[in-house]
N, C-alpha and C positions, 0 to 999 in steps of 0.2 A: 504494500500500500504506500502511496505517496503521502507526504506530509499534508497536502491539501485534502486528500481523501479522508485522512484521520480527523482533521479539523471538521470536515463536513459531517462525519459520523457523530462527533460530539455535539455539533449544532443541532442535528436531528434529534439526538437523545435528549438534549436540553428542552427542545420544543415538546417532546412527549412527556417529560417530567412536568412541565408547566401546565399541561392539559390533563394530566393523570391518565395518559393513554398507555396502558400496560402492554398491549400487544406491540405497539411501536417500540417501547423500551426493550422488550424481549427480542425483537427482530434484529437488534444490534449484536446478538450473541450467537456463536456457533451452537449447533445442536448438542455438542458434548462439552460446552464451555464449563469452566469451574470458577466460582466466586468464593473467596475466603473473606468472611465478614465477622466483626466482633459480636454482632447480634445473632446471626444465623449459623455461625461455624462455617463448614464447607458445604457449598451448594454445588450439585453436579447436574448439568443438563437443563434444558429449557423449562421442564415442568417444575423443578425446584426453584429456578430463577423466577418464573411466573408467580409461584406461591409467595415468594419473599416480597415481590413488588406489591402484590395484592394485600398482604399483611401490613406493610408499611403505610400504604395509602389509606387503609381502613382504620388503623389504630391512631395515626397522627393526622388530625384534621388540619386543613390549611397548610399542608406540607409545601415548603418551597425549597428548591435546590438551585443554587447559583454557583456557576463555575467562576473561580477567581483567577486561576492561571492554568495554562496548559503547556506542558513541556513534552516535546516529541523527539525521539531518537530512533530512527529506523522504524521498526514495527512495534515499538514500545512507546507508551505515553504515561505521564503522570498528570493527574488533574487535581488541583487544589480546589476544594469546594466549601460551601457554607450551607448548612441546613437549618431550617426553622420549622416549627410546627407546634401543635397542641395535642397533648395526650388525651384522646377522647374516647378510647375503647380499651377493654382489657388487653394486656400485653404480657405474655409469659407469666400469667397468674397475678400480675400487678393490676389492681382495679384502676379505672380511669381517674386521673388526678385533676384533669381540667387545666393543668399547668402547661405553660409554653416551654419549649426548649430551644436552644440555640447552640450549634456546635460547628466547628471547623474540622476538616480532615483532608486526607489525600487518598486517591485511588491510583493504583499502579495497574496498567493494562497492557496486555500483549495481543496483537492482532495477527490474523492469518486469513487469507482469502477474503479480505474485506469485513471480517467479523471479529468480535472479541472472543478470544479463546481462553484467556485467564485474566482475572481481576482480583486484586487484593485491596480491601478497604481498611484504612487506618484512621481511627478517630478515638476520642476519649469517651468511652461508654460510661465510665464512672461519673464524668461530668454531667452527662445526660440524666443518669439516675439520681444525682444530687438535685438537679433542676426539677425533676419530677417528684421529689420528696421521698424517694425510696431509700436513699443513703443520706447520711448526715455529713456535712463538710467538716474536715478536720480543723482543729484550732478554734 
């Protein structure tokens, strides 16, 4: 993939995030893609990936995803992102808090044949849980 094709892939994905279009989000991934996530652990294949997007968009009302910076090297990319939302549904046994969250993170992606084949998400899940009132902040 060229740098421009990778940039266009991210632009399409961002549009699908904005409108909550799960099918469009999943279309960016290869059938056997792997995502490693602090929330979901290791996801394998489009069915798992679809389920994770459905869960996120259901649980966190008003979800916004903004790309802050995109670094590309060959068929690999790093995307610095900013997420915001409101915890409005039960999540992993945690009752809805009605609280907002705000977190920054990075996704590391590898592309092949125009699709994401591997993605690793890195962000501070503890910070999100503190904002939702599940954990207490130290100090």
